[in-house]
N, CA and C atoms as an extended XYZ file, in Angstrom:
570
Properties=species:S:1:pos:R:3:atomname:S:1:resname:S:1:resid:I:1 pbc="F F F"
N        14.863      -87.655        8.299 N   UNK     1
C        14.675      -86.214        8.402 CA  UNK     1
C        13.742      -86.046        9.736 C   UNK     1
N        14.054      -85.221       10.609 N   UNK     2
C        13.374      -84.811       11.923 CA  UNK     2
C        11.970      -84.324       11.431 C   UNK     2
N        11.168      -84.421       12.462 N   UNK     3
C         9.772      -83.937       12.240 CA  UNK     3
C         9.742      -82.501       11.984 C   UNK     3
N        10.488      -81.596       12.529 N   UNK     4
C        10.583      -80.201       12.278 CA  UNK     4
C        11.141      -79.926       10.991 C   UNK     4
N        12.231      -80.569       10.578 N   UNK     5
C        12.745      -80.612        9.353 CA  UNK     5
C        11.854      -80.847        8.151 C   UNK     5
N        11.067      -81.857        8.530 N   UNK     6
C        10.033      -82.498        7.549 CA  UNK     6
C         8.918      -81.338        7.470 C   UNK     6
N         8.483      -80.848        8.526 N   UNK     7
C         7.401      -79.775        8.445 CA  UNK     7
C         7.899      -78.433        7.744 C   UNK     7
N         9.159      -78.133        7.925 N   UNK     8
C         9.575      -76.960        7.457 CA  UNK     8
C         9.811      -77.217        5.823 C   UNK     8
N        10.188      -78.283        5.349 N   UNK     9
C        10.366      -78.709        4.051 CA  UNK     9
C         8.770      -78.681        3.347 C   UNK     9
N         7.984      -79.365        4.027 N   UNK    10
C         6.550      -79.149        3.502 CA  UNK    10
C         6.044      -77.792        3.367 C   UNK    10
N         6.346      -76.947        4.538 N   UNK    11
C         5.933      -75.574        4.244 CA  UNK    11
C         6.523      -74.811        3.304 C   UNK    11
N         7.848      -74.930        3.284 N   UNK    12
C         8.634      -74.307        2.145 CA  UNK    12
C         8.142      -74.741        0.781 C   UNK    12
N         8.009      -75.939        0.516 N   UNK    13
C         7.508      -76.371       -0.747 CA  UNK    13
C         6.127      -75.716       -1.122 C   UNK    13
N         5.270      -75.559       -0.168 N   UNK    14
C         3.894      -74.834       -0.508 CA  UNK    14
C         4.236      -73.463       -0.867 C   UNK    14
N         5.040      -72.789       -0.131 N   UNK    15
C         5.491      -71.344       -0.491 CA  UNK    15
C         6.121      -71.220       -1.806 C   UNK    15
N         6.888      -72.071       -2.110 N   UNK    16
C         7.562      -72.032       -3.451 CA  UNK    16
C         6.660      -72.355       -4.701 C   UNK    16
N         5.763      -73.492       -4.545 N   UNK    17
C         4.711      -73.761       -5.350 CA  UNK    17
C         3.675      -72.850       -5.551 C   UNK    17
N         3.116      -72.145       -4.580 N   UNK    18
C         2.074      -71.287       -4.658 CA  UNK    18
C         2.321      -69.757       -4.563 C   UNK    18
N         3.488      -69.613       -4.062 N   UNK    19
C         3.850      -67.863       -3.876 CA  UNK    19
C         4.993      -67.687       -4.697 C   UNK    19
N         5.841      -68.433       -5.167 N   UNK    20
C         7.069      -68.214       -6.005 CA  UNK    20
C         8.257      -67.854       -5.108 C   UNK    20
N         8.219      -68.315       -3.905 N   UNK    21
C         9.290      -68.077       -3.038 CA  UNK    21
C        10.760      -68.811       -3.568 C   UNK    21
N        11.840      -68.155       -3.407 N   UNK    22
C        13.248      -68.710       -3.462 CA  UNK    22
C        13.177      -69.847       -2.518 C   UNK    22
N        14.030      -70.869       -2.665 N   UNK    23
C        14.243      -71.981       -1.681 CA  UNK    23
C        14.692      -71.406       -0.353 C   UNK    23
N        15.757      -70.391       -0.294 N   UNK    24
C        16.283      -69.884        0.908 CA  UNK    24
C        15.134      -69.226        1.678 C   UNK    24
N        14.428      -68.214        0.915 N   UNK    25
C        13.468      -67.502        1.702 CA  UNK    25
C        12.335      -68.367        2.195 C   UNK    25
N        11.990      -69.511        1.361 N   UNK    26
C        10.777      -70.257        1.788 CA  UNK    26
C        11.211      -71.035        2.964 C   UNK    26
N        12.612      -71.526        3.169 N   UNK    27
C        12.970      -72.126        4.371 CA  UNK    27
C        12.712      -71.353        5.633 C   UNK    27
N        13.083      -70.129        5.410 N   UNK    28
C        13.087      -69.109        6.573 CA  UNK    28
C        11.697      -68.772        7.071 C   UNK    28
N        10.866      -68.457        5.989 N   UNK    29
C         9.352      -68.222        6.185 CA  UNK    29
C         8.735      -69.431        6.921 C   UNK    29
N         8.870      -70.544        6.323 N   UNK    30
C         8.239      -71.883        7.074 CA  UNK    30
C         8.862      -72.043        8.376 C   UNK    30
N        10.049      -71.736        8.608 N   UNK    31
C        10.729      -72.029        9.969 CA  UNK    31
C         9.884      -71.025       10.928 C   UNK    31
N         9.667      -69.823       10.474 N   UNK    32
C         9.127      -68.774       11.321 CA  UNK    32
C         7.698      -69.219       11.688 C   UNK    32
N         6.927      -69.674       10.531 N   UNK    33
C         5.647      -70.290       10.690 CA  UNK    33
C         5.617      -71.346       11.689 C   UNK    33
N         6.531      -72.303       11.572 N   UNK    34
C         6.522      -73.484       12.483 CA  UNK    34
C         6.713      -73.113       14.025 C   UNK    34
N         7.582      -72.053       14.208 N   UNK    35
C         8.025      -71.738       15.490 CA  UNK    35
C         7.324      -70.413       15.984 C   UNK    35
N         6.267      -70.010       15.204 N   UNK    36
C         5.352      -68.954       15.742 CA  UNK    36
C         6.215      -67.585       15.658 C   UNK    36
N         7.361      -67.575       15.028 N   UNK    37
C         8.178      -66.262       14.936 CA  UNK    37
C         8.922      -66.201       16.249 C   UNK    37
N         8.816      -67.279       17.126 N   UNK    38
C         9.528      -67.098       18.367 CA  UNK    38
C        10.887      -67.963       18.345 C   UNK    38
N        11.258      -68.462       17.153 N   UNK    39
C        12.417      -69.418       16.968 CA  UNK    39
C        13.742      -68.710       17.362 C   UNK    39
N        13.821      -67.638       17.405 N   UNK    40
C        15.158      -66.888       17.430 CA  UNK    40
C        16.029      -67.165       16.232 C   UNK    40
N        17.232      -67.268       16.721 N   UNK    41
C        18.366      -67.607       15.472 CA  UNK    41
C        18.058      -68.905       15.026 C   UNK    41
N        18.125      -69.100       13.616 N   UNK    42
C        17.833      -70.342       13.015 CA  UNK    42
C        19.176      -71.146       12.854 C   UNK    42
N        19.187      -72.365       13.416 N   UNK    43
C        20.104      -73.232       13.235 CA  UNK    43
C        20.168      -73.874       11.904 C   UNK    43
N        21.316      -74.007       11.393 N   UNK    44
C        21.419      -74.761       10.014 CA  UNK    44
C        20.723      -76.212       10.069 C   UNK    44
N        21.105      -76.794       11.219 N   UNK    45
C        20.826      -78.089       11.373 CA  UNK    45
C        19.252      -78.170       11.459 C   UNK    45
N        18.480      -77.205       11.695 N   UNK    46
C        16.980      -77.156       11.753 CA  UNK    46
C        16.438      -77.143       10.488 C   UNK    46
N        17.030      -76.616        9.388 N   UNK    47
C        16.703      -76.535        8.155 CA  UNK    47
C        16.875      -77.546        7.073 C   UNK    47
N        16.040      -77.777        6.396 N   UNK    48
C        16.129      -78.981        5.515 CA  UNK    48
C        17.097      -78.539        4.241 C   UNK    48
N        17.883      -79.477        3.629 N   UNK    49
C        18.663      -79.022        2.537 CA  UNK    49
C        17.829      -78.686        1.358 C   UNK    49
N        18.511      -78.284        0.220 N   UNK    50
C        17.816      -77.920       -0.844 CA  UNK    50
C        17.258      -79.263       -1.423 C   UNK    50
N        17.906      -80.347       -1.427 N   UNK    51
C        17.496      -81.553       -1.899 CA  UNK    51
C        16.342      -81.987       -1.191 C   UNK    51
N        16.264      -81.770        0.007 N   UNK    52
C        14.997      -82.219        0.793 CA  UNK    52
C        13.725      -81.311        0.452 C   UNK    52
N        14.142      -80.079        0.107 N   UNK    53
C        13.134      -79.105       -0.261 CA  UNK    53
C        12.541      -79.400       -1.720 C   UNK    53
N        13.623      -79.929       -2.619 N   UNK    54
C        13.197      -80.197       -3.983 CA  UNK    54
C        12.342      -81.436       -3.922 C   UNK    54
N        12.642      -82.275       -3.106 N   UNK    55
C        11.722      -83.653       -2.944 CA  UNK    55
C        10.347      -83.164       -2.447 C   UNK    55
N        10.316      -82.288       -1.488 N   UNK    56
C         8.995      -81.864       -0.986 CA  UNK    56
C         8.191      -81.107       -2.106 C   UNK    56
N         8.755      -80.210       -2.853 N   UNK    57
C         8.115      -79.638       -3.834 CA  UNK    57
C         7.491      -80.574       -4.848 C   UNK    57
N         8.406      -81.554       -5.253 N   UNK    58
C         7.831      -82.658       -6.097 CA  UNK    58
C         6.618      -83.409       -5.694 C   UNK    58
N         6.642      -83.584       -4.182 N   UNK    59
C         5.614      -84.269       -3.576 CA  UNK    59
C         4.313      -83.248       -3.545 C   UNK    59
N         4.543      -81.983       -3.384 N   UNK    60
C         3.418      -81.033       -3.262 CA  UNK    60
C         2.776      -80.875       -4.708 C   UNK    60
N         3.670      -80.772       -5.803 N   UNK    61
C         2.957      -80.713       -7.007 CA  UNK    61
C         2.192      -81.920       -7.528 C   UNK    61
N         2.817      -83.153       -6.990 N   UNK    62
C         2.161      -84.419       -7.234 CA  UNK    62
C         0.706      -84.403       -6.736 C   UNK    62
N         0.589      -83.804       -5.586 N   UNK    63
C        -0.659      -83.827       -4.788 CA  UNK    63
C        -1.614      -82.605       -5.219 C   UNK    63
N        -1.035      -81.371       -5.432 N   UNK    64
C        -1.910      -80.187       -5.766 CA  UNK    64
C        -1.818      -79.520       -7.047 C   UNK    64
N        -0.966      -79.806       -8.009 N   UNK    65
C        -0.841      -79.241       -9.252 CA  UNK    65
C        -2.139      -79.678      -10.071 C   UNK    65
N        -2.620      -78.720      -10.859 N   UNK    66
C        -3.730      -79.004      -11.758 CA  UNK    66
C        -3.309      -79.206      -12.981 C   UNK    66
N        -4.269      -79.560      -13.989 N   UNK    67
C        -4.034      -79.780      -15.398 CA  UNK    67
C        -3.566      -78.348      -15.947 C   UNK    67
N        -4.027      -77.197      -15.410 N   UNK    68
C        -3.463      -75.872      -16.078 CA  UNK    68
C        -2.002      -75.829      -15.671 C   UNK    68
N        -1.834      -76.168      -14.563 N   UNK    69
C        -0.195      -75.963      -13.972 CA  UNK    69
C         0.600      -76.882      -14.853 C   UNK    69
N         0.165      -78.230      -15.229 N   UNK    70
C         0.890      -79.169      -15.789 CA  UNK    70
C         1.195      -78.550      -17.314 C   UNK    70
N        -0.002      -78.027      -17.889 N   UNK    71
C         0.048      -77.580      -19.355 CA  UNK    71
C         1.049      -76.414      -19.451 C   UNK    71
N         0.964      -75.588      -18.439 N   UNK    72
C         1.956      -74.339      -18.503 CA  UNK    72
C         3.397      -74.748      -18.591 C   UNK    72
N         3.760      -75.731      -17.528 N   UNK    73
C         4.987      -76.257      -17.583 CA  UNK    73
C         5.419      -76.949      -18.747 C   UNK    73
N         4.502      -77.620      -19.338 N   UNK    74
C         4.775      -78.437      -20.550 CA  UNK    74
C         5.085      -77.382      -21.589 C   UNK    74
N         4.347      -76.329      -21.773 N   UNK    75
C         4.419      -75.257      -22.770 CA  UNK    75
C         5.887      -74.582      -22.530 C   UNK    75
N         6.203      -74.500      -21.327 N   UNK    76
C         7.558      -73.860      -21.076 CA  UNK    76
C         8.586      -74.801      -21.610 C   UNK    76
N         8.558      -76.068      -21.263 N   UNK    77
C         9.498      -77.132      -21.682 CA  UNK    77
C         9.682      -77.058      -23.189 C   UNK    77
N         8.515      -76.943      -24.028 N   UNK    78
C         8.457      -77.079      -25.328 CA  UNK    78
C         9.079      -75.751      -25.882 C   UNK    78
N         8.959      -74.563      -25.330 N   UNK    79
C         9.498      -73.313      -25.624 CA  UNK    79
C        11.112      -73.327      -25.340 C   UNK    79
N        11.408      -74.093      -24.230 N   UNK    80
C        12.737      -74.149      -24.025 CA  UNK    80
C        13.462      -75.087      -24.977 C   UNK    80
N        12.824      -76.081      -25.508 N   UNK    81
C        13.334      -77.130      -26.520 CA  UNK    81
C        13.658      -76.118      -27.760 C   UNK    81
N        12.719      -75.354      -28.200 N   UNK    82
C        12.930      -74.529      -29.388 CA  UNK    82
C        14.172      -73.637      -29.262 C   UNK    82
N        14.256      -73.012      -28.088 N   UNK    83
C        15.311      -72.012      -27.834 CA  UNK    83
C        16.629      -72.828      -27.862 C   UNK    83
N        16.688      -74.056      -27.109 N   UNK    84
C        17.831      -74.730      -27.205 CA  UNK    84
C        18.136      -75.280      -28.502 C   UNK    84
N        17.259      -75.378      -29.451 N   UNK    85
C        17.676      -76.003      -30.851 CA  UNK    85
C        18.149      -74.594      -31.612 C   UNK    85
N        17.699      -73.560      -31.360 N   UNK    86
C        18.300      -72.227      -31.874 CA  UNK    86
C        19.651      -72.049      -31.450 C   UNK    86
N        19.992      -72.375      -30.101 N   UNK    87
C        21.172      -72.189      -29.561 CA  UNK    87
C        22.262      -73.383      -29.652 C   UNK    87
N        22.004      -74.227      -30.723 N   UNK    88
C        22.656      -75.518      -30.577 CA  UNK    88
C        24.320      -75.315      -30.691 C   UNK    88
N        24.628      -74.185      -31.392 N   UNK    89
C        26.143      -74.077      -31.447 CA  UNK    89
C        26.626      -73.793      -29.979 C   UNK    89
N        25.972      -73.411      -29.122 N   UNK    90
C        26.495      -73.163      -27.679 CA  UNK    90
C        26.256      -74.245      -26.712 C   UNK    90
N        25.906      -75.455      -27.205 N   UNK    91
C        25.596      -76.577      -26.451 CA  UNK    91
C        24.709      -76.385      -25.293 C   UNK    91
N        23.611      -76.027      -25.390 N   UNK    92
C        22.684      -75.489      -24.271 CA  UNK    92
C        22.284      -76.679      -23.440 C   UNK    92
N        21.926      -76.447      -22.206 N   UNK    93
C        21.451      -77.466      -21.271 CA  UNK    93
C        20.303      -76.788      -20.492 C   UNK    93
N        19.132      -77.624      -20.318 N   UNK    94
C        18.174      -76.890      -19.554 CA  UNK    94
C        18.423      -77.329      -17.970 C   UNK    94
N        18.395      -76.142      -17.176 N   UNK    95
C        18.754      -76.443      -15.773 CA  UNK    95
C        17.547      -76.052      -14.809 C   UNK    95
N        17.617      -76.168      -13.537 N   UNK    96
C        16.651      -75.707      -12.821 CA  UNK    96
C        15.333      -76.385      -12.584 C   UNK    96
N        14.317      -75.812      -12.144 N   UNK    97
C        12.944      -76.456      -11.910 CA  UNK    97
C        12.407      -77.208      -13.245 C   UNK    97
N        12.564      -76.601      -14.360 N   UNK    98
C        12.133      -77.398      -15.513 CA  UNK    98
C        12.856      -78.668      -15.731 C   UNK    98
N        14.076      -78.628      -15.442 N   UNK    99
C        14.968      -79.883      -15.657 CA  UNK    99
C        14.727      -80.874      -14.543 C   UNK    99
N        14.498      -80.424      -13.329 N   UNK   100
C        14.303      -81.434      -12.219 CA  UNK   100
C        12.974      -81.739      -11.784 C   UNK   100
N        11.885      -81.370      -12.569 N   UNK   101
C        10.643      -81.683      -12.317 CA  UNK   101
C         9.812      -80.920      -11.185 C   UNK   101
N        10.395      -79.681      -10.815 N   UNK   102
C         9.776      -78.992       -9.774 CA  UNK   102
C         9.310      -77.539      -10.237 C   UNK   102
N         9.071      -77.660      -11.408 N   UNK   103
C         8.490      -76.320      -12.062 CA  UNK   103
C         7.137      -75.940      -11.502 C   UNK   103
N         6.850      -74.700      -11.353 N   UNK   104
C         5.793      -74.016      -11.008 CA  UNK   104
C         5.417      -72.918      -12.104 C   UNK   104
N         4.061      -72.242      -11.779 N   UNK   105
C         3.738      -71.246      -12.565 CA  UNK   105
C         4.786      -69.992      -12.492 C   UNK   105
N         5.663      -69.968      -11.296 N   UNK   106
C         6.787      -68.928      -11.200 CA  UNK   106
C         7.946      -69.350      -11.641 C   UNK   106
N         8.168      -70.490      -12.384 N   UNK   107
C         9.423      -70.790      -12.811 CA  UNK   107
C         9.847      -70.036      -14.123 C   UNK   107
N        11.152      -69.997      -14.304 N   UNK   108
C        11.717      -69.506      -15.620 CA  UNK   108
C        12.381      -70.580      -16.339 C   UNK   108
N        12.624      -70.284      -17.574 N   UNK   109
C        13.339      -71.300      -18.454 CA  UNK   109
C        14.723      -70.899      -18.115 C   UNK   109
N        15.672      -71.826      -17.569 N   UNK   110
C        17.064      -71.396      -17.260 CA  UNK   110
C        17.728      -72.397      -18.088 C   UNK   110
N        18.560      -71.789      -18.950 N   UNK   111
C        19.527      -72.492      -19.813 CA  UNK   111
C        20.938      -72.098      -19.437 C   UNK   111
N        21.747      -73.202      -19.563 N   UNK   112
C        23.321      -73.030      -19.440 CA  UNK   112
C        23.872      -73.240      -20.928 C   UNK   112
N        24.502      -72.270      -21.320 N   UNK   113
C        25.413      -72.299      -22.583 CA  UNK   113
C        26.735      -72.130      -22.407 C   UNK   113
N        27.454      -72.984      -23.327 N   UNK   114
C        28.856      -72.889      -23.304 CA  UNK   114
C        29.362      -71.750      -24.205 C   UNK   114
N        29.791      -70.803      -23.566 N   UNK   115
C        30.277      -69.519      -24.429 CA  UNK   115
C        31.315      -68.835      -23.606 C   UNK   115
N        32.205      -68.196      -24.361 N   UNK   116
C        33.359      -67.458      -23.651 CA  UNK   116
C        32.865      -66.276      -22.891 C   UNK   116
N        31.798      -65.715      -23.366 N   UNK   117
C        31.158      -64.667      -22.657 CA  UNK   117
C        29.701      -64.516      -23.079 C   UNK   117
N        28.910      -63.826      -22.267 N   UNK   118
C        27.515      -63.439      -22.565 CA  UNK   118
C        27.432      -62.644      -23.815 C   UNK   118
N        28.321      -61.954      -24.111 N   UNK   119
C        28.399      -60.984      -25.252 CA  UNK   119
C        28.153      -61.854      -26.533 C   UNK   119
N        28.904      -63.100      -26.562 N   UNK   120
C        28.815      -63.992      -27.793 CA  UNK   120
C        27.311      -64.174      -27.966 C   UNK   120
N        26.667      -64.598      -26.825 N   UNK   121
C        25.252      -65.058      -26.983 CA  UNK   121
C        24.268      -63.844      -27.499 C   UNK   121
N        24.728      -62.673      -26.622 N   UNK   122
C        23.908      -61.453      -27.030 CA  UNK   122
C        23.982      -61.077      -28.292 C   UNK   122
N        25.170      -61.088      -29.063 N   UNK   123
C        25.144      -60.601      -30.377 CA  UNK   123
C        24.246      -61.527      -31.357 C   UNK   123
N        24.377      -62.790      -30.982 N   UNK   124
C        23.434      -63.838      -31.685 CA  UNK   124
C        22.037      -63.351      -31.665 C   UNK   124
N        21.563      -63.086      -30.478 N   UNK   125
C        20.151      -62.754      -30.428 CA  UNK   125
C        19.825      -61.297      -30.826 C   UNK   125
N        20.805      -60.428      -30.636 N   UNK   126
C        20.610      -59.045      -31.176 CA  UNK   126
C        20.563      -58.964      -32.773 C   UNK   126
N        21.254      -59.775      -33.269 N   UNK   127
C        21.331      -59.984      -34.878 CA  UNK   127
C        19.955      -60.309      -35.354 C   UNK   127
N        19.291      -61.164      -34.716 N   UNK   128
C        17.881      -61.353      -34.986 CA  UNK   128
C        16.816      -60.559      -34.403 C   UNK   128
N        17.117      -59.478      -33.861 N   UNK   129
C        16.157      -58.513      -33.380 CA  UNK   129
C        15.577      -58.930      -32.086 C   UNK   129
N        16.124      -59.704      -31.360 N   UNK   130
C        15.629      -60.172      -29.938 CA  UNK   130
C        16.391      -59.381      -28.938 C   UNK   130
N        15.524      -58.537      -28.086 N   UNK   131
C        16.107      -57.891      -26.925 CA  UNK   131
C        16.680      -58.707      -25.913 C   UNK   131
N        17.836      -58.483      -25.325 N   UNK   132
C        18.455      -59.133      -24.318 CA  UNK   132
C        18.956      -58.077      -23.181 C   UNK   132
N        19.036      -58.827      -21.897 N   UNK   133
C        19.576      -57.689      -20.909 CA  UNK   133
C        20.808      -58.631      -20.179 C   UNK   133
N        22.107      -57.965      -20.228 N   UNK   134
C        23.139      -58.727      -19.630 CA  UNK   134
C        23.079      -58.412      -18.140 C   UNK   134
N        23.500      -59.591      -17.433 N   UNK   135
C        23.386      -59.568      -16.032 CA  UNK   135
C        24.545      -60.402      -15.667 C   UNK   135
N        24.715      -60.389      -14.216 N   UNK   136
C        25.514      -61.259      -13.573 CA  UNK   136
C        24.785      -62.270      -12.568 C   UNK   136
N        25.090      -63.551      -12.667 N   UNK   137
C        24.179      -64.514      -11.988 CA  UNK   137
C        25.132      -65.287      -11.123 C   UNK   137
N        24.549      -65.883      -10.056 N   UNK   138
C        25.224      -66.832       -9.131 CA  UNK   138
C        25.634      -68.064      -10.001 C   UNK   138
N        26.801      -68.413       -9.979 N   UNK   139
C        27.317      -69.526      -10.711 CA  UNK   139
C        26.709      -70.791      -10.227 C   UNK   139
N        25.793      -71.482      -11.126 N   UNK   140
C        25.236      -72.714      -10.803 CA  UNK   140
C        26.004      -73.870      -10.582 C   UNK   140
N        27.099      -73.805      -10.967 N   UNK   141
C        28.171      -74.995      -10.739 CA  UNK   141
C        29.395      -74.812      -10.054 C   UNK   141
N        29.400      -73.734       -9.216 N   UNK   142
C        30.597      -73.427       -8.446 CA  UNK   142
C        30.472      -72.093       -7.558 C   UNK   142
N        31.482      -71.548       -7.502 N   UNK   143
C        31.394      -70.266       -6.516 CA  UNK   143
C        31.411      -69.092       -7.349 C   UNK   143
N        31.155      -67.946       -6.918 N   UNK   144
C        31.235      -66.774       -7.580 CA  UNK   144
C        30.033      -66.286       -8.484 C   UNK   144
N        30.382      -65.541       -9.363 N   UNK   145
C        29.237      -64.975      -10.381 CA  UNK   145
C        29.755      -65.239      -11.726 C   UNK   145
N        28.801      -65.511      -12.501 N   UNK   146
C        29.038      -65.596      -14.103 CA  UNK   146
C        28.093      -64.658      -14.836 C   UNK   146
N        28.632      -64.456      -16.053 N   UNK   147
C        27.776      -63.668      -16.981 CA  UNK   147
C        26.499      -64.344      -17.366 C   UNK   147
N        25.437      -63.571      -17.688 N   UNK   148
C        24.276      -64.165      -17.998 CA  UNK   148
C        23.471      -63.152      -18.833 C   UNK   148
N        22.457      -63.728      -19.520 N   UNK   149
C        21.471      -62.807      -20.201 CA  UNK   149
C        19.922      -63.128      -19.712 C   UNK   149
N        19.257      -62.193      -19.651 N   UNK   150
C        17.776      -62.232      -19.439 CA  UNK   150
C        17.068      -61.916      -20.638 C   UNK   150
N        16.077      -62.607      -21.084 N   UNK   151
C        15.146      -62.310      -22.313 CA  UNK   151
C        13.886      -62.901      -22.109 C   UNK   151
N        13.100      -62.547      -23.113 N   UNK   152
C        11.635      -63.114      -23.060 CA  UNK   152
C        11.560      -63.994      -24.410 C   UNK   152
N        11.074      -65.231      -24.230 N   UNK   153
C        11.149      -66.181      -25.442 CA  UNK   153
C         9.585      -66.696      -25.488 C   UNK   153
N         8.955      -66.540      -26.594 N   UNK   154
C         7.599      -67.039      -26.753 CA  UNK   154
C         6.688      -66.782      -25.470 C   UNK   154
N         6.996      -65.511      -24.861 N   UNK   155
C         6.002      -65.147      -23.619 CA  UNK   155
C         6.578      -65.722      -22.367 C   UNK   155
N         7.753      -66.409      -22.408 N   UNK   156
C         8.260      -67.092      -21.083 CA  UNK   156
C         9.639      -66.254      -20.761 C   UNK   156
N         9.732      -65.902      -19.543 N   UNK   157
C        10.967      -65.438      -19.046 CA  UNK   157
C        12.119      -66.539      -19.068 C   UNK   157
N        13.313      -65.935      -19.615 N   UNK   158
C        14.480      -66.825      -19.836 CA  UNK   158
C        15.739      -66.276      -19.078 C   UNK   158
N        16.437      -67.147      -18.423 N   UNK   159
C        17.738      -66.872      -17.995 CA  UNK   159
C        18.760      -67.585      -18.543 C   UNK   159
N        19.695      -67.063      -19.081 N   UNK   160
C        20.632      -67.923      -19.697 CA  UNK   160
C        22.181      -67.550      -18.838 C   UNK   160
N        22.693      -68.797      -18.523 N   UNK   161
C        24.099      -68.604      -17.772 CA  UNK   161
C        25.039      -69.098      -18.717 C   UNK   161
N        26.241      -68.452      -18.760 N   UNK   162
C        27.244      -68.896      -19.429 CA  UNK   162
C        28.038      -69.780      -18.652 C   UNK   162
N        28.463      -71.021      -19.189 N   UNK   163
C        29.112      -72.059      -18.628 CA  UNK   163
C        30.475      -72.293      -19.204 C   UNK   163
N        31.458      -72.684      -18.444 N   UNK   164
C        32.817      -73.030      -18.906 CA  UNK   164
C        32.471      -74.385      -19.951 C   UNK   164
N        33.381      -74.573      -20.736 N   UNK   165
C        33.282      -75.703      -21.621 CA  UNK   165
C        33.710      -76.960      -20.665 C   UNK   165
N        33.100      -77.973      -20.880 N   UNK   166
C        33.181      -79.117      -20.132 CA  UNK   166
C        31.937      -79.912      -19.602 C   UNK   166
N        32.138      -80.830      -18.977 N   UNK   167
C        30.871      -81.446      -18.235 CA  UNK   167
C        30.279      -80.636      -16.942 C   UNK   167
N        29.063      -80.685      -16.712 N   UNK   168
C        28.475      -80.175      -15.443 CA  UNK   168
C        28.712      -81.024      -14.397 C   UNK   168
N        28.963      -80.518      -13.215 N   UNK   169
C        29.158      -81.551      -12.079 CA  UNK   169
C        27.674      -82.346      -11.841 C   UNK   169
N        27.858      -83.612      -11.394 N   UNK   170
C        26.747      -84.347      -11.222 CA  UNK   170
C        25.571      -83.766      -10.346 C   UNK   170
N        26.097      -82.976       -9.364 N   UNK   171
C        25.037      -82.320       -8.516 CA  UNK   171
C        24.096      -81.354       -9.207 C   UNK   171
N        24.300      -81.010      -10.416 N   UNK   172
C        23.623      -80.120      -11.065 CA  UNK   172
C        22.626      -80.765      -12.202 C   UNK   172
N        21.353      -80.817      -11.787 N   UNK   173
C        20.408      -81.436      -12.709 CA  UNK   173
C        20.300      -80.637      -13.967 C   UNK   173
N        20.657      -81.327      -15.099 N   UNK   174
C        20.373      -80.637      -16.469 CA  UNK   174
C        19.961      -81.762      -17.606 C   UNK   174
N        19.318      -81.133      -18.586 N   UNK   175
C        18.910      -81.881      -19.700 CA  UNK   175
C        19.584      -81.413      -21.003 C   UNK   175
N        20.104      -82.192      -21.704 N   UNK   176
C        20.596      -81.673      -23.180 CA  UNK   176
C        19.307      -81.580      -24.033 C   UNK   176
N        19.522      -81.149      -25.193 N   UNK   177
C        18.400      -80.858      -26.151 CA  UNK   177
C        17.860      -82.354      -26.439 C   UNK   177
N        18.758      -83.256      -26.599 N   UNK   178
C        18.326      -84.757      -26.939 CA  UNK   178
C        17.459      -85.430      -25.791 C   UNK   178
N        18.145      -85.100      -24.664 N   UNK   179
C        17.220      -85.686      -23.430 CA  UNK   179
C        16.014      -85.000      -23.217 C   UNK   179
N        15.844      -83.609      -23.478 N   UNK   180
C        14.495      -83.018      -23.205 CA  UNK   180
C        13.563      -83.460      -24.281 C   UNK   180
N        14.163      -83.556      -25.526 N   UNK   181
C        13.219      -84.027      -26.641 CA  UNK   181
C        12.692      -85.430      -26.406 C   UNK   181
N        13.477      -86.410      -25.804 N   UNK   182
C        13.069      -87.647      -25.374 CA  UNK   182
C        11.940      -87.563      -24.315 C   UNK   182
N        12.182      -86.718      -23.190 N   UNK   183
C        11.260      -86.735      -22.342 CA  UNK   183
C         9.968      -86.174      -22.644 C   UNK   183
N         9.859      -85.211      -23.514 N   UNK   184
C         8.663      -84.592      -24.110 CA  UNK   184
C         8.028      -85.640      -25.018 C   UNK   184
N         8.813      -86.314      -25.724 N   UNK   185
C         8.142      -87.297      -26.583 CA  UNK   185
C         7.543      -88.519      -25.944 C   UNK   185
N         7.965      -88.570      -24.687 N   UNK   186
C         7.592      -89.847      -23.763 CA  UNK   186
C         6.560      -89.384      -22.664 C   UNK   186
N         5.870      -88.077      -22.878 N   UNK   187
C         4.897      -87.718      -22.083 CA  UNK   187
C         5.264      -86.554      -21.025 C   UNK   187
N         6.505      -86.144      -21.295 N   UNK   188
C         6.829      -84.908      -20.382 CA  UNK   188
C         7.520      -85.410      -19.026 C   UNK   188
N         7.783      -84.347      -18.298 N   UNK   189
C         8.363      -84.474      -17.063 CA  UNK   189
C         7.242      -84.735      -15.936 C   UNK   189
N         7.792      -84.969      -14.699 N   UNK   190
C         6.872      -84.937      -13.672 CA  UNK   190
C         6.232      -83.558      -13.305 C   UNK   190
């Protein structure tokens, strides 16, 4: 990775971890900071990939995350596990920052559930008196949009994406209920 790309990745990681920026917005802001706002049009080759950003976030958290941050993320993973156990019929997987070890205080619990539609999931929650909001989300495993739900679970924000039946592509980091249980029993994630 070039020096500029590395500096942008590190700057973006700090913005993600400390201010809750999205990867894309963090890249742009870090680029502006590195070039003093005089960089003009951003060349894609100057920006680090999401994988490079993810590695930089992991490095940043390893250096700067405190015990409160780690405890918060551990509590979110435990809440995610309980929700996944509740949704077992929908073969849930934990995705995003909680699954790949880059969770911050700004992270949400992001689950993927195999269902024909978000309505199927919503009915399950509404029958138990849990309020949900239907939404459309970027498809985490392909192009376009998919149905999803937003809700609060044990005080944590949750995003549930409906997934087609079948396996997730390898490029999507996810944990099954069993895998998350094993990791939590072995001391948690990074």
